[in-house]
C-alpha positions in Angstrom: 23.3 -29.9 -7.9 24.1 -29.7 -4.2 21.4 -28.0 -2.1 22.3 -25.9 1.0 21.1 -26.9 4.5 19.0 -23.7 4.5 17.2 -24.6 1.3 16.6 -28.2 2.5 15.0 -26.8 5.7 12.9 -24.4 3.5 11.7 -27.3 1.4 10.5 -29.1 4.5 8.7 -26.0 5.7 7.0 -25.5 2.3 5.9 -29.1 2.2 4.4 -28.8 5.7 2.5 -25.6 4.8 1.1 -27.3 1.7 -0.1 -30.2 3.9 -1.9 -27.8 6.1 -3.5 -26.0 3.2 -4.4 -29.1 1.3 -3.4 -32.6 2.3 -0.3 -34.8 2.7 -1.0 -36.4 -0.7 -1.4 -33.1 -2.6 1.6 -31.6 -0.8 3.8 -34.6 -1.9 2.5 -34.2 -5.4 3.2 -30.4 -5.5 6.6 -30.2 -3.8 8.6 -31.5 -6.7 7.0 -29.2 -9.2 7.4 -26.2 -6.9 11.0 -27.0 -6.2 11.7 -27.3 -9.9 10.0 -23.9 -10.5 12.0 -22.2 -7.7 15.3 -23.7 -8.9 14.6 -22.4 -12.4 13.9 -18.9 -11.2 17.0 -19.1 -8.8 19.2 -19.2 -12.0 17.8 -15.9 -13.3 20.7 -13.5 -13.9 19.0 -10.5 -12.3 17.9 -12.5 -9.2 21.5 -13.8 -8.8 22.9 -10.3 -9.1 20.6 -9.0 -6.4 21.2 -11.9 -4.1 24.9 -11.0 -4.2 24.3 -7.2 -4.0 22.0 -7.4 -1.0 23.8 -10.3 0.7 20.7 -12.5 0.7 18.7 -10.4 3.0 16.2 -7.5 2.8 18.0 -4.2 3.1 16.0 -1.2 4.4 17.1 2.0 6.2 16.2 5.5 7.1 17.2 6.5 3.5 14.2 4.6 2.1 10.8 5.9 1.1 8.5 4.7 -1.7 6.5 6.8 -4.2 3.1 5.3 -5.1 2.0 6.1 -8.7 0.2 4.8 -11.7 2.3 4.1 -14.7 0.5 6.9 -16.6 0.1 9.5 -13.8 2.4 11.8 -15.8 2.0 11.9 -19.5 4.0 13.4 -22.4 2.8 13.5 -25.9 4.5 10.9 -28.2 6.2 9.1 -25.2 5.3 6.0 -23.4 4.2 6.8 -19.8 6.7 4.5 -18.1 9.5 6.3 -20.0 8.0 9.7 -18.9 7.7 8.5 -15.3 11.4 7.4 -15.2 12.5 10.7 -16.7 10.5 12.7 -14.2 11.9 10.7 -11.3 15.5 11.1 -12.5 15.1 14.8 -13.2 13.0 16.1 -10.3 13.0 13.5 -7.5 16.5 12.1 -8.1 17.6 10.0 -5.1 15.6 11.7 -2.4 13.0 8.9 -2.9 14.6 5.4 -3.2 11.6 3.3 -4.3 8.6 3.4 -6.5 5.4 1.4 -6.3 4.0 1.3 -9.9 0.3 0.4 -9.5 -0.9 -2.4 -11.9 0.6 -1.8 -15.3 -0.7 -4.9 -16.8 -3.5 -5.2 -19.5 -6.7 -4.6 -17.5 -10.4 -4.1 -18.1 -11.4 -2.0 -15.1 -10.8 -0.8 -11.5 -7.7 1.2 -12.3 -5.7 -1.8 -13.4 -6.9 -4.2 -10.7 -8.9 -6.3 -13.1 -5.9 -8.0 -14.7 -6.2 -9.6 -18.1 -2.7 -11.0 -18.3 -0.4 -11.1 -15.3 2.8 -11.4 -17.4 2.4 -8.6 -19.8 2.9 -4.9 -19.6 0.0 -2.9 -21.2 1.6 -1.7 -24.5 0.0 1.8 -23.9 2.3 2.1 -20.9 5.5 0.6 -22.2 7.5 -2.6 -22.0 9.1 -4.9 -19.4 12.4 -3.3 -20.5 11.0 0.1 -19.3 10.1 -1.6 -16.0 13.6 -3.1 -15.6 15.2 0.3 -16.3 13.2 1.9 -13.4 14.1 -1.1 -11.2 17.8 -0.4 -11.8 17.5 3.1 -10.3 14.8 2.5 -7.7 13.6 -0.3 -5.4 10.5 -1.5 -7.3 7.2 -2.5 -5.7 4.8 -4.5 -7.9 1.2 -5.6 -7.2 0.3 -9.2 -7.1 -3.4 -9.1 -7.7 -4.0 -12.5 -6.3 -7.7 -12.5 -5.3 -9.2 -12.1 -8.7 -8.7 -11.8 -12.5 -10.5 -9.9 -15.2 -13.6 -11.4 -16.8 -11.7 -10.8 -20.0 -8.7 -12.9 -18.9 -7.8 -16.1 -20.8 -8.4 -18.1 -17.6 -12.0 -17.0 -17.2 -12.8 -17.0 -21.0 -11.7 -20.6 -21.1 -14.0 -21.3 -18.1 -16.9 -19.7 -20.0 -16.2 -21.9 -23.0 -16.2 -25.1 -20.8 -12.5 -25.9 -20.8 -12.2 -28.6 -18.2 -8.9 -27.4 -16.9 -10.4 -24.1 -15.9 -13.7 -25.3 -14.3 -12.1 -25.2 -10.9 -10.2 -22.0 -11.3 -13.3 -20.1 -10.0 -16.1 -20.5 -7.5 -19.5 -21.0 -9.0 -23.0 -22.4 -8.4 -25.8 -23.5 -10.7 -28.4 -21.5 -8.8 -28.5 -18.1 -7.0 -27.2 -18.4 -3.5 -27.3 -16.1 -0.5 -24.3 -15.8 1.8 -25.0 -12.8 4.1 -22.2 -13.8 6.4 -19.6 -12.9 3.8 -17.8 -9.6 4.6 -18.3 -7.1 1.7 -16.3 -4.0 0.9 -18.7 -3.2 -1.9 -22.4 -2.7 -2.4 -22.4 -4.9 -5.6 -23.7 -8.5 -5.5 -21.4 -11.2 -4.3 -22.3 -13.5 -7.2 -22.6 -12.5 -10.9 -24.5 -14.5 -13.5 -22.6 -15.6 -16.6 -23.7 -17.5 -19.7 -21.3 -20.4 -20.1 -21.0 -23.5 -22.3 -22.5 -25.4 -19.3 -25.5 -23.0 -19.0 -26.0 -20.0 -16.7 -23.6 -20.1 -13.7 -23.4 -17.8 -10.7 -19.7 -16.9 -10.1 -18.1 -15.4 -7.0 -17.2 -11.8 -7.6 -16.2 -10.1 -4.3 -15.2 -6.7 -5.8 -17.1 -6.3 -9.1 -18.8 -8.2 -11.9 -15.5 -7.7 -13.9 -13.3 -9.1 -11.2 -13.6 -12.9 -10.9 -12.4 -14.5 -7.6 -9.8 -17.3 -7.9 -10.4 -20.6 -6.3 -7.3 -21.4 -4.1 -8.9 -24.8 -3.2 -7.5 -25.8 -6.6 -3.7 -26.3 -6.0 -3.0 -25.4 -9.7 -4.3 -21.9 -9.0 -1.8 -21.5 -6.2 1.0 -22.9 -8.3 0.3 -20.5 -11.1 0.1 -17.5 -8.8 3.5 -18.5 -7.2 4.9 -18.5 -10.8 3.6 -15.0 -11.3 5.1 -13.9 -8.0 8.6 -15.2 -9.0 8.2 -13.8 -12.5 7.8 -10.3 -11.0 11.0 -10.8 -9.0 12.8 -11.9 -12.1 11.8 -8.6 -13.7 13.4 -6.5 -11.0 10.7 -6.3 -8.3 12.0 -6.2 -4.7 8.7 -5.7 -2.9 5.6 -7.6 -3.7 2.3 -6.0 -2.6 -0.2 -8.7 -1.9 -3.4 -6.9 -3.0 -6.6 -7.7 -1.2 -4.9 -10.7 0.4 -7.4 -11.1 3.2 -10.1 -12.3 0.8 -8.3 -15.1 -1.1 -9.4 -18.2 0.8 -13.2 -18.9 0.9 -15.1 -21.0 3.4 -18.9 -20.7 2.5 -21.1 -19.3 5.2 -18.2 -17.7 7.1 -17.0 -14.0 6.8 -14.5 -15.3 4.1 -11.9 -12.8 5.2 -8.5 -13.4 7.0 -9.1 -17.1 7.4 -6.4 -19.4 8.7 -5.5 -20.8 5.3 -5.0 -17.3 3.9 -2.3 -16.8 6.5 -0.8 -20.2 5.5 -0.5 -19.0 1.9 1.3 -15.8 3.0 3.7 -18.0 5.0 4.2 -20.1 1.9 5.0 -17.1 -0.2 7.5 -15.9 2.4 9.4 -19.2 2.3 9.3 -19.3 -1.5 11.0 -15.9 -1.6 13.5 -17.0 1.1 14.4 -19.9 -1.2 14.7 -17.9 -4.5 15.2 -14.2 -3.6 15.8 -13.7 0.1 16.3 -10.0 -0.4 12.7 -9.5 -1.5 9.9 -8.5 0.8 6.2 -9.1 1.1 3.8 -6.3 1.9 0.2 -7.3 2.8 -2.7 -5.0 1.8 -5.3 -6.0 4.4 -7.7 -3.1 4.9 -9.2 -4.2 8.2 -9.3 -3.1 11.8 -5.9 -2.9 13.5 -5.7 -6.4 15.1 -6.7 -8.2 12.0 -4.2 -6.1 9.9 -1.2 -6.7 12.1 -2.0 -10.5 12.2 -0.3 -10.6 8.8 3.1 -10.3 10.5 2.3 -13.8 12.0 5.2 -14.8 14.3 7.6 -13.0 12.1 7.0 -15.6 9.4 4.4 -14.0 7.2 4.7 -10.5 5.7 7.8 -8.4 6.1 5.6 -5.2 6.2 2.0 -4.4 6.5 0.1 -1.2 5.7 -0.5 1.1 8.6 -4.2 1.4 7.7 -5.1 3.2 10.9 -2.8 6.1 10.2 -4.7 8.1 7.4 -8.0 8.5 9.4 -6.1 9.0 12.7 -4.0 11.8 11.3 -7.0 13.5 9.8 -8.9 13.2 13.1 -5.9 14.7 14.9 -6.0 17.9 12.8 -9.8 18.1 13.0 -9.9 17.9 16.8 -6.4 19.5 17.4 -5.7 16.3 19.4 -3.0 13.8 18.6 -3.6 11.5 21.5 -5.0 8.7 19.3 -1.8 8.7 17.3 0.2 8.7 20.5 -1.9 5.8 21.8 -1.6 3.6 18.8 2.1 4.2 18.6 2.6 3.3 22.2 0.8 -0.1 21.7 2.6 -1.1 18.5 5.1 -3.9 19.0 8.6 -2.7 18.5 9.5 -5.4 16.1 6.7 -4.6 13.6 7.6 -2.9 10.3 4.8 -0.8 9.0 4.4 0.7 5.5 3.3 4.1 6.7 1.0 6.0 4.3 -1.6 8.7 4.3 -3.0 8.7 0.8 -3.1 6.2 -2.0 -5.0 5.4 -5.3 -7.9 4.4 -3.0 -9.5 6.8 -0.6 -9.0 7.2 3.1 -10.1 3.9 4.5 -12.0 4.0 7.8 -11.9 0.3 8.8 -8.4 0.8 10.2 -9.8 3.3 12.7 -12.5 0.9 14.0 -12.1 0.4 17.7 -9.7 3.3 18.0 -11.9 6.2 17.0 -15.5 6.4 18.3 -18.4 6.1 15.9 -19.0 9.9 16.5 -15.4 10.7 15.6 -15.6 8.6 12.4 -18.9 10.4 11.5 -17.1 13.7 12.1 -14.5 12.7 9.5 -17.4 11.9 7.1 -18.9 15.3 7.7 -15.5 17.0 7.2 -15.0 15.2 3.9 -18.4 16.4 2.6 -17.7 19.9 3.9 -14.4 19.9 2.0 -16.3 18.9 -1.2 -15.2 15.2 -1.1 -17.2 12.0 -1.4 -17.9 9.0 0.8 -18.1 5.3 -0.2 -20.2 2.9 1.8 -20.4 -0.8 2.4 -23.3 -3.0 3.4 -23.5 -4.7 6.8 -26.8 -6.6 6.6 -29.5 -4.0 5.9 -27.3 -1.2 7.1 -24.9 1.0 5.2 -21.6 2.1 6.9 -19.0 4.6 5.7 -16.1 2.6 4.3 -13.9 5.1 2.6 -13.4 8.9 2.2 -12.8 9.9 -1.4 -10.8 13.1 -1.3 -7.2 14.2 -1.9 -5.3 14.4 1.3 -4.5 18.1 0.7 -8.2 18.9 0.5 -9.0 16.6 3.4 -6.5 18.6 5.6 -7.3 22.0 4.1 -10.7 23.5 3.4 -10.8 24.1 -0.4 -13.6 26.7 0.3 -11.0 28.9 2.0 -8.2 29.3 -0.6 -6.8 32.4 1.2 -5.7 30.3 4.2 -2.1 31.2 4.8 -1.4 28.0 6.8 -2.5 25.5 4.3 1.0 24.4 3.1 2.4 24.2 6.6 -0.7 22.3 7.8 -0.4 19.8 5.0 3.3 19.3 5.5 2.7 18.8 9.2 0.4 15.9 8.4 2.9 14.4 6.1 5.7 14.8 8.6 3.8 12.5 11.0 4.0 9.7 8.4 7.7 10.4 7.8 8.7 10.6 11.4 6.9 7.5 12.7 8.7 4.1 12.8 8.4 2.4 9.4 8.8 2.8 5.7 6.9 5.8 4.3 4.8 5.5 1.2 4.0 8.7 -0.6 1.2 8.9 -3.1 2.2 11.0 -6.1 -0.7 13.4 -5.7 0.4 14.1 -2.2 3.9 14.8 -3.3 2.5 17.2 -5.9 -0.1 18.8 -3.7 -3.0 17.8 -6.0 -6.6 19.0 -5.4 -9.9 17.1 -5.8 -10.4 16.0 -9.4 -14.1 16.4 -10.0 -13.9 15.9 -13.8 -12.7 12.4 -13.4 -15.6 11.5 -11.1 -18.0 13.1 -13.5 -16.6 11.2 -16.6 -16.5 7.8 -15.0 -19.0 7.9 -12.1 -16.3 6.4 -9.9 -15.7 8.2 -6.7 -12.1 7.2 -6.4 -11.2 9.1 -9.5 -11.3 12.2 -7.4 -7.7 11.3 -6.4 -6.5 9.7 -9.6 -6.0 12.6 -12.0 -3.6 12.1 -15.0 -1.2 15.0 -15.4 0.3 16.4 -18.6 4.0 16.8 -18.1 4.2 20.2 -19.8 1.6 21.7 -17.5 3.0 20.0 -14.4 6.4 21.5 -15.1 5.0 24.9 -15.5 3.3 24.7 -12.2 6.4 23.4 -10.5 8.3 26.4 -11.8 5.7 28.8 -10.4 6.9 29.5 -6.9 3.5 30.8 -5.9 1.7 27.6 -6.8 0.6 25.0 -4.3 2.3 22.3 -6.4 5.7 24.1 -6.2 5.4 24.8 -2.5 4.3 21.3 -1.5 6.8 19.6 -3.8 9.8 21.6 -2.7 8.9 21.3 1.0 8.3 17.6 0.6 11.7 17.0 -1.0 13.5 19.0 1.7 11.7 17.0 4.4 12.5 13.7 2.7 16.2 14.7 2.2 16.4 15.6 5.8 14.9 12.3 7.0 17.3 10.2 5.0 20.3 11.9 6.7 19.2 11.1 10.2 20.1 7.7 11.4 17.6 7.8 14.2 14.8 7.4 11.6 16.0 3.9 10.8 12.9 1.7 10.6 14.5 -0.9 12.8 15.4 1.7 15.4 13.8 2.4 18.8 10.8 4.6 19.3 9.4 6.0 22.5 6.2 8.1 22.9 6.8 11.2 24.9 3.6 12.8 26.3 4.0 16.6 26.3 0.7 18.0 25.1 -2.3 16.4 23.4 -1.8 18.8 20.5 1.6 17.4 19.8 2.8 14.2 18.1 6.0 13.7 20.1 8.1 10.6 19.6 11.6 9.9 20.5 13.5 8.1 17.8 16.8 6.3 18.5 19.3 4.2 16.5 22.7 3.4 18.0 24.0 6.5 19.7 21.8 8.9 17.8 18.7 10.1 19.5 16.2 12.8 18.5 12.8 14.0 19.6 10.4 14.4 16.7 7.6 17.0 17.3 4.7 17.9 15.1 2.0 20.4 16.2 -1.4 19.4 14.9 -3.0 22.7 15.9 -3.0 26.4 14.9 -1.9 27.4 18.4 1.5 28.2 19.9 2.4 25.5 22.4 5.0 26.2 25.2 7.7 23.5 25.6 9.9 25.1 28.2 11.6 21.8 29.1 13.1 21.7 25.7 14.3 25.3 25.3 17.7 25.5 23.8 17.6 22.0 22.3 19.0 22.1 18.8 16.4 21.8 16.0 18.0 19.7 13.2 15.4 20.9 10.6 15.8 24.7 11.0 19.5 24.3 12.2 18.8 26.7 15.1 18.3 26.5 18.8 14.7 25.7 19.7 13.1 28.7 21.5 10.7 26.5 23.6 7.5 27.2 21.6 6.0 24.8 19.1 4.5 27.1 16.5 1.2 26.4 14.6 1.7 23.2 12.6 5.4 23.3 13.4 7.7 20.4 12.5 10.8 19.8 14.7 13.6 17.3 15.2 15.2 18.2 18.5 18.5 17.1 19.9 19.9 17.8 23.3 
């Protein structure tokens, strides 16, 4: 079969990256196997269809936003959750949202699906691959590649425990307890877990929990098998691959073991593999670290297509707390115009604080901790030597922005929607967690049942009860949902919000997020008031507000949201 010049060049680049990761000898041994794997997946009917449909390139626009949800967030008696999710999207969300990130739907033993037992199976309690493909026909599908670790119940690790020689180097282990205080830890659990194996007791590297066994990428076979999983997801309809906990995958003992050079080489490798097989597909890196380390995953435009905007959730919360949006304005000014962020405020995890390091002061971060506790939320900590530091705020975003102890607050819907508008109006692709779309409150029962703080924002909803709440025009769910859909529908009709467009920060008042967005000949000024005060804007009086479809009177009302055109 004749191979194109572009693919010949990609094979050369892939070989060179493999040489950097391993050696010339290993690269020469792997390249034939990898090319064969890529050629087989390239013949997949669905991949070929999408290559033609998207003209061999990622297609993203102002119309695009992505819903983040578990497969079983919405449940209907007698129906598989993936079917229920699809029906809910088609009936209520329709085409206002164009993409869906279904959090790990594989067989799993813990951590909300992130302890994967089998990468290539759909958990039968959720549905089937056919259900996944049906959703992928109607929505851009994002799938998690949980590449740092597998479940202790997985076949790979079970074979290791039984002494299978093939799997001895799939994991990182020692014969005796070992201390590595230099290793960065996002958890308070031990770095190594003792397991009884056919070879005796072994101490195995477990970054996140005793049930999540870190993979050993020094073994080239591990990398090859993960690439196979990556391409399998693409063959099932996925268009965006979320690289979960990517910063931890390469280990160098007695270093921090995060964001190492060979980790970045692996991301570069994945990018070229996708360019070879499915050039329309995109990589999204989930690297919950301070800003500079996070954006490093763009590389020189040769690593991730998108990275999470981890600084945004704490910065937005801080802006509403202090009635001061200057930190959001500051970070927006300093963001390179070519970077494509996945903008989000809430997720299945909490509000991470690492992204705000170096942007917010320690006192401002502590104020967010105090706010969370005051709003009946919880706080997760990490160890730094003998010291504990706040790592994550566990609270729904609605209850973070609004005080649940003050239910009579007449501005709570407007305040919450103002926070969400910031995410929607910034330059990037918005990711909307389902519990934000539905205005969910803190779920204390889940925390009580499991002892897991993150369950406060992971409630499973019964469809019949959800539908009743959505019908009730006085309910928070109805008001948030309707306002959210209207705002999303407005956004997708404004060309200036194209994620590849131009943005310019306009300094008007510290209480305002004010950003000029431009694409082609269309230009608007997006304004969000983060305070409960009227703010005069006389210079913009008689501009036309595209949201209200009226002339702007020159005053930004409390928590007002505007899209102004001259």
